[in-house]
N, C-alpha and C positions, 0 to 999 in steps of 0.2 A: 153278706157282711159289708158294712160301710167302709169307705176308703180310710176314714180315720181309724177305725178299729184295726184294719189290715196293717196300716203303717205302725200302729202301736204294738201289734203282735210281732212284726218284723223287728222293730227296735228292741223289744224285750228279748227276742231270740238271740240277736247278735250280742246284746249286753251279757246274756247268760253264757254264750260261747266265749266271749272275751274274759269273763270272770273265771271260767274253768281253766282257760289257757294260762292266765296269770297265776292261778292257784297252783297249777302243775309246775310252772316255772319257778315258783318260790323255793329257794333253797331250804334244805332241812336245817333244823336247829343244830348248832355245833355239838358234835358228839363228845362224850368224855374221852380224854386222851388215854389210849391203851397201847403201850409199847411192847413189841416182841422182837425176838432174835430168831432167825432161821439159819441154821448151819447146813451148808450144802457141800457134799462130798461125792466122789465117784461111787463110793460104797465098797463093802466087802461082805463076803459070805463065809469068810474064814474065822471061826470063833476065836482063835488065838490072836488074830489081827485086830479084833474089835476093841481090845484093851486100849489101843492108841486113840480111838474116837472117844472112849469113856474118859480117858485121862484129859483129853482136850475139853470135853464138856465140863469136867470139874473146874478147869481153869477159867472157862467162860462164866460159869455160875459164881465163882469166887469174885470175878471182876464185876459182875452184874447180878448181885444176889436178889434183887427185887424184880427182875425181868424174866418172863417166861421164855424158855428155850425150846425150839422145835428142830427136827432133823429132816433132811431130804437127801435121797440118793439119785444121782443123774443116770446111773446105769440101769436100763430096763431089764437086762439079763439078770443082774444081781437082785433087783426088786422081785422079779418073777421067782427066782430060786428061793429067796427068803419067804415069799408068800406061801410057797409049797411046804415050807418048814413051819408054817404058822407064825411067822415073824414079819407081818406086812410093814412096808415102809413106803412113804409117799415120794413121788417125783417132786421137784421144786414147785411146779405149777399147781399140783394138787395140794401141796402143803400151804401154798399161799392162798389158794381158794378156801381152804379150811380156816385159815386165819382171818380172811375177810368175813366168813360166816360167824366167826367168834368176835367180830366187831373190833379187831385190832385197827388202830388208826395210823400207827407209825411202826414200820418194820425195818430192821437192819439185817440184810442178808450177808452172811460171811462165807466166802468160798474157802474150801480147803485144798484148792488146786495149788500146784507149785508155781506154774507160770501162766501168763495170760494168753493161752492158746485158743483154739477154735471153741472148745467146750466152755471156757470161761466167758468168752464174748457172747456166746449163745445164751448162757445163763443170765448175763448182764442185760442183754436185750429183752429177754422174756420177763425178767423182774421189772424192767422199766415199763413194760406194757401194762402190768398190774397197777402201776402208779398212775396210768392215764385213764383207767376205767372209771366211768361214772359210778358213784357210790362205793368206790374202792377205798384204798388207803389214802390218807391225807398226804403221806410222804413215805417213800421207800428208797433205801440207799443200799449200795453193794460195796462190801469191803474187798480190797485187792487180794490177789494171790500171794503166796509166800515171797516170791521175787517180784515185787512191784516197783522198786526204786533202786537207784544206785546204792543207797545206804543199806538196803536189804541184802545185796550181794555180799557186802562186807560182813554184816551181822551173821548171815547164814554160813558163810565160809568159816568164820571163827567158831560158830556153834558146832559145825560138823567136826572140826578139828578137836573140839572139846570132848568128843565122844568116840575118838579112835580107840581101837582095842588096847587095853592097858599092857598086854603082853607082847605087843608088836616090837620087833627089833628094828634098828636103824635102816637096814637094807631091804626090809620087807615092804611091800606095797599095800595100799588100801584102794579098792575100786568100788565106787558108788554107782548104783544103777538108777537112773531117772527113766521116766516113761518115754519122753520124746514125742514130737508132733511135727506135722508138715507145715504148721504155721510158722511165720518168720520168727516168732518168739522162741523157737527152738534154739536159736543162737545163745540164749541165756545159759544153757548147759555148758557150752564151751567157755563162756565168759566166767561162769562160776569155777570151772577147772583152773582158769587163769588165776583167780583169786586164791584158790586152794594151793596151787603149786608155787605161788610167790612165798608162801609160808612153809610149805612142805612139798618138795618135788616128787615125793613118792606117793602122792594122793591123786587119784584119777577120777574123772566123772564121765560116765558113758550113758547111753540111752538104749532102750529096747527097740524103738521104732525108727530112729533117725541117727544123726551124727552128734557126738563121737560114737562110733560103733565099738563093739567088743573086739572086733578084728583089729581096728586101729590101736586100741589100748593093748591088745595082746602083742602086737608088733613092737610097741614102745617098751613093754616090759621085757621082751626078749632082747631088745637092743641094750637095755640096761643090765641084762643078766640077772633079773629078778627070779628067784627060785620059789618064793612064797608070797601069797597075796591074801588079804582079808577081803571078803565080799560083803557089801552093805547096801541095802536098799535106800534110795533117796526118794521116797514117796510117803504120803501121810501115814499109810499103814503097810505092814509087811504082809501083804495078801498074796494073791495068786501069782503075780509076777515075781515076787521075791522068792516064793517057795518052789516055783517051777522054772521060770526063765533064768533066774539068778542061781539058785542053789539046788535045782532039781537034778534027777538022774538022766534026763533026756540028752540025746546026743548034742543038741544045740544049746544046752544051758551054758551060762557063762562059766560055771564051775568046770564043765567038761571041755569047753573050748580052750580054756587056759591049761587044763590038765594035759591035753594033747600036745601042748607046747612045752611041757615039762615043768609047769608051775603048780605047786601044791596050793590048794585053796581052802580057806576056813570061812564059811558063811557066818555072819552075825546078823540075825534077823530081828530087827527092831524098826518100827515105823518112825518117821520124823516127828509125828504128833505125840510120840511117847517122851520126847525130850523137852524139858521145861523151857530151855532157852529158845528152841525153835518154835514151840507152841506159843511163846510170848510174842513172837513177831506177828503171827496171825491175830492174836488178841489185840495187839496195838492197831492193826488194820481195822478190826472190828470196832475198837474205841473211836477211831476216826469216822467210821460209817455212822455210828450212833451220834456223834457230834454233829454230823451233817443233817440229822433229822430235825435240827433246829427246835428242840423241845424247849418250851418256856417254863421257867421255874414256877 
């Protein structure tokens, strides 16, 4: 082959390679905007507790009637249990992957967590990773937990007071059970009790795993000579913690810890997501997340 022919062949080859490279680097045509909402909760396998999630979903669909709504549970144990019952539910990561396959372009993820603890921050970090994927969502945002701002503490305190047992007498106490976490945000439970007791000194807020503990609350009730207390969960649903740790028959349940101190207890099992005024706080956080999607009219 002559030199001229070889040079021409080499030039053609590199031109072809460059063409392919540019073709692959060319961005796809803009996709049609498809917006979705993903609701993320710890989850529950208690059928009676599910009604709280169902109620909240109705609130979300009323606020966003044209937007598809999906669910995800963060608890692998609950997902496995539900799968054995023939009721499969996705993790947040799997749910987002499915939404990518369905060609959603903008997704608002709303947490049903109460405080911004370890689990919330992990969820937020993983959701952000989906927003950074090539060919993924154009934009993804995360709505804050129930107690996300100073204003939320005021709103939640008033909402909880709105739902105190109607038959409660002036000297009877009400004890709320939160989950608790080793994350610094656990201080939010003590802060919420401060807001509650400014309005009603007989209302207490404790946690299963951290402080304020039921023993601390028990000592305060004994000091006040309280003889009767209503026990209420402060979680999105009245699931396993509410039915066992709060109101169960086990020796360590809050009901029995207080009973041994001479305090009669009446459990009131309703999840926070069952209350319209509390659910609306989560909905407002979702609205803020949707606004941050920067959707163009």
